[in-house]
LUMZA-922601 format. One line per 3 residues: for each residue y, z, x of N, C-alpha, C. Coordinates in steps of 0.02 Angstrom, whole numbers, padded with zeros to 5 digits. Example, Ala and Ser with C-alpha at 12.3 -4.5 7.8 and 13.67 -1.06 7.14 Angstrom:
-00284:00390:00660:-00225:00390:00615:-00165:00390:00660  -00112:00354:00642:-00053:00357:00684:00002:00394:00645
//
This chain:
-00772:00325:01165:-00810:00321:01097:-00820:00254:01078  -00872:00233:01049:-00885:00171:01020:-00904:00173:00952  -00899:00132:00909:-00918:00128:00832:-00964:00057:00831
-01024:00075:00800:-01061:00021:00778:-01034:00008:00699  -01010:-00056:00685:-00992:-00067:00626:-01038:-00126:00593  -01065:-00104:00539:-01129:-00143:00506:-01099:-00163:00439
-01102:-00235:00423:-01084:-00249:00360:-01135:-00292:00335  -01171:-00277:00275:-01217:-00325:00245:-01217:-00314:00168  -01259:-00364:00138:-01258:-00370:00066:-01326:-00327:00045
-01323:-00301:-00010:-01385:-00256:-00037:-01390:-00284:-00112  -01455:-00280:-00124:-01477:-00293:-00195:-01483:-00240:-00245  -01486:-00176:-00216:-01482:-00126:-00255:-01457:-00058:-00219
-01391:-00026:-00232:-01374:00018:-00192:-01409:00089:-00191  -01442:00113:-00239:-01472:00165:-00235:-01541:00153:-00196  -01571:00102:-00190:-01632:00099:-00155:-01613:00095:-00084
-01549:00061:-00076:-01525:00057:00003:-01513:00123:00035  -01476:00163:-00026:-01464:00232:00003:-01515:00275:00022  -01560:00264:-00017:-01636:00317:00003:-01656:00284:00069
-01657:00229:00080:-01682:00198:00135:-01643:00225:00207  -01573:00216:00190:-01534:00251:00238:-01536:00316:00259  -01551:00361:00201:-01556:00427:00211:-01618:00438:00251
-01670:00399:00239:-01733:00402:00286:-01728:00391:00359  -01678:00361:00381:-01664:00359:00444:-01615:00406:00473  -01598:00461:00443:-01558:00507:00463:-01576:00538:00532
-01635:00557:00541:-01662:00580:00599:-01649:00533:00662  -01659:00467:00657:-01660:00412:00696:-01594:00415:00728  -01539:00416:00668:-01473:00415:00691:-01453:00466:00740
-01486:00535:00716:-01464:00590:00761:-01495:00587:00835  -01548:00569:00840:-01583:00547:00893:-01542:00504:00941  -01518:00465:00910:-01476:00407:00949:-01412:00418:00967
-01393:00480:00946:-01322:00509:00963:-01271:00481:00919  -01281:00475:00853:-01225:00465:00812:-01190:00529:00796  -01123:00522:00806:-01073:00578:00797:-01049:00585:00728
-01039:00529:00697:-00999:00538:00635:-01030:00465:00602  -01021:00469:00536:-01042:00403:00506:-01002:00409:00439  -00994:00341:00414:-00957:00331:00350:-00990:00268:00327
-00997:00276:00256:-01026:00217:00214:-00973:00204:00159  -00961:00137:00154:-00901:00113:00107:-00936:00053:00072  -00898:00032:00017:-00910:-00022:-00007:-00846:-00062:-00029
-00836:-00124:-00017:-00778:-00157:-00043:-00762:-00154:-00119  -00699:-00134:-00136:-00700:-00130:-00206:-00708:-00189:-00249  -00697:-00256:-00220:-00713:-00314:-00251:-00778:-00343:-00251
-00827:-00306:-00209:-00899:-00330:-00196:-00950:-00270:-00203  -00978:-00262:-00260:-01016:-00213:-00273:-01085:-00227:-00236  -01093:-00281:-00212:-01155:-00299:-00182:-01163:-00289:-00107
-01102:-00267:-00076:-01094:-00256:-00004:-01081:-00191:00025  -01113:-00171:00080:-01106:-00100:00110:-01077:-00110:00174  -01038:-00064:00197:-01004:-00064:00257:-01022:00002:00286
-01045:00009:00353:-01072:00066:00377:-01037:00070:00450  -01005:00125:00467:-00976:00141:00529:-01003:00198:00563  -01039:00192:00623:-01071:00244:00657:-01041:00253:00723
-01014:00315:00738:-00983:00329:00801:-01038:00358:00844  -01026:00342:00909:-01060:00359:00971:-01021:00374:01025  -01050:00406:01068:-01012:00431:01134:-00990:00375:01186
-01042:00330:01174:-01031:00267:01234:-01042:00206:01194  -01031:00148:01224:-01048:00083:01211:-01123:00076:01224  -01151:00096:01267:-01223:00086:01273:-01254:00124:01232
-01241:00177:01203:-01280:00208:01142:-01281:00167:01076  -01219:00141:01069:-01208:00107:01005:-01249:00041:01013  -01250:00009:01067:-01281:-00058:01083:-01352:-00043:01074
-01381:00009:01103:-01448:00025:01106:-01471:00039:01023  -01425:00073:00975:-01447:00081:00913:-01445:00012:00880  -01401:-00026:00891:-01392:-00093:00859:-01462:-00126:00882
-01489:-00130:00927:-01548:-00155:00957:-01602:-00132:00907  -01611:-00065:00907:-01667:-00029:00870:-01658:-00053:00796  -01597:-00058:00766:-01591:-00089:00696:-01624:-00159:00688
-01594:-00194:00739:-01619:-00275:00735:-01702:-00278:00741  -01727:-00244:00783:-01796:-00249:00799:-01842:-00214:00763  -01827:-00153:00748:-01873:-00104:00706:-01856:-00094:00638
-01793:-00098:00611:-01782:-00081:00552:-01767:-00144:00506  -01724:-00183:00533:-01699:-00248:00487:-01756:-00295:00486  -01802:-00301:00541:-01849:-00348:00553:-01908:-00327:00507
-01913:-00266:00474:-01969:-00260:00430:-01944:-00241:00359  -01958:-00284:00315:-01942:-00274:00245:-01958:-00211:00213  -02002:-00176:00230:-02026:-00108:00208:-01980:-00055:00239
-01952:-00072:00299:-01897:-00024:00322:-01829:-00030:00289  -01821:-00095:00262:-01754:-00100:00238:-01758:-00140:00177  -01782:-00102:00127:-01777:-00127:00058:-01702:-00127:00035
-01694:-00174:-00012:-01636:-00196:-00043:-01578:-00228:00006  -01594:-00249:00074:-01558:-00276:00108:-01569:-00354:00096  -01506:-00383:00081:-01501:-00456:00066:-01472:-00493:00117
-01502:-00536:00152:-01483:-00574:00210:-01477:-00540:00271  -01447:-00563:00321:-01444:-00541:00383:-01378:-00496:00400  -01377:-00441:00415:-01329:-00393:00429:-01285:-00419:00485
-01220:-00403:00489:-01185:-00418:00549:-01170:-00342:00581  -01176:-00343:00641:-01166:-00273:00686:-01134:-00290:00729  -01071:-00255:00740:-01026:-00263:00796:-01015:-00206:00829
-01019:-00184:00891:-00994:-00132:00933:-00922:-00130:00944  -00882:-00087:00925:-00808:-00080:00926:-00790:-00028:00981  -00733:-00037:01011:-00707:00014:01050:-00633:00022:01033
-00601:00066:01042:-00529:00077:01020:-00495:00028:01080  -00437:-00001:01043:-00400:-00048:01089:-00376:-00017:01148  -00350:00042:01147:-00323:00074:01197:-00376:00090:01257
-00442:00089:01239:-00494:00099:01296:-00515:00032:01321  -00497:-00028:01301:-00528:-00088:01328:-00526:-00103:01398  -00467:-00090:01433:-00459:-00086:01499:-00516:-00036:01542
-00516:00024:01508:-00562:00062:01538:-00640:00043:01543  -00644:00009:01474:-00720:-00014:01470:-00737:-00075:01500  -00696:-00128:01508:-00717:-00187:01551:-00656:-00201:01594
-00675:-00190:01657:-00624:-00219:01708:-00602:-00281:01712  -00649:-00328:01675:-00631:-00400:01672:-00602:-00418:01605  -00561:-00376:01580:-00531:-00381:01515:-00510:-00450:01491
-00533:-00470:01430:-00540:-00540:01413:-00483:-00542:01364  -00454:-00601:01360:-00399:-00628:01303:-00435:-00678:01257  -00401:-00672:01200:-00424:-00720:01151:-00375:-00779:01137
-00389:-00842:01142:-00345:-00896:01116:-00374:-00930:01054  -00333:-00931:01003:-00346:-00961:00941:-00322:-01020:00934  -00369:-01071:00923:-00349:-01148:00910:-00369:-01155:00843
-00331:-01173:00784:-00355:-01182:00722:-00382:-01115:00686  -00445:-01122:00669:-00478:-01062:00640:-00532:-01034:00698  -00529:-01065:00752:-00580:-01042:00799:-00551:-01005:00858
-00582:-00959:00876:-00559:-00912:00931:-00613:-00923:00994  -00588:-00918:01052:-00632:-00934:01109:-00611:-00879:01163  -00648:-00839:01186:-00634:-00787:01237:-00640:-00813:01311
-00583:-00803:01341:-00575:-00825:01415:-00559:-00764:01451  -00591:-00767:01524:-00566:-00716:01574:-00503:-00715:01592  -00472:-00658:01617:-00400:-00658:01628:-00391:-00705:01697
-00325:-00733:01697:-00311:-00777:01758:-00284:-00732:01816
//
């Protein structure tokens, strides 16, 4: 399983919700198995969307669809403010199954860098 985690600011939640609902068929065709839409309690101008897929490939393909077809067209993404952040996540327990070259993260100060295993 993979989750596409999307975080972005919105100018009007109701307008954004109507646009999001308009892409329900696209989400179904892309293989979305479950979805959750949330807002931070301390930021009414932000939206967090979690879309679950059967595979990393499906989540990555849908992220590309959003970037090139939805978010790139203001008419398709009304009320979107700024550039969304979209990350494909996998459960920590499945990382070794997902990537044979499992990577580690070393943190120096406030910056993290990814390195292949030794």
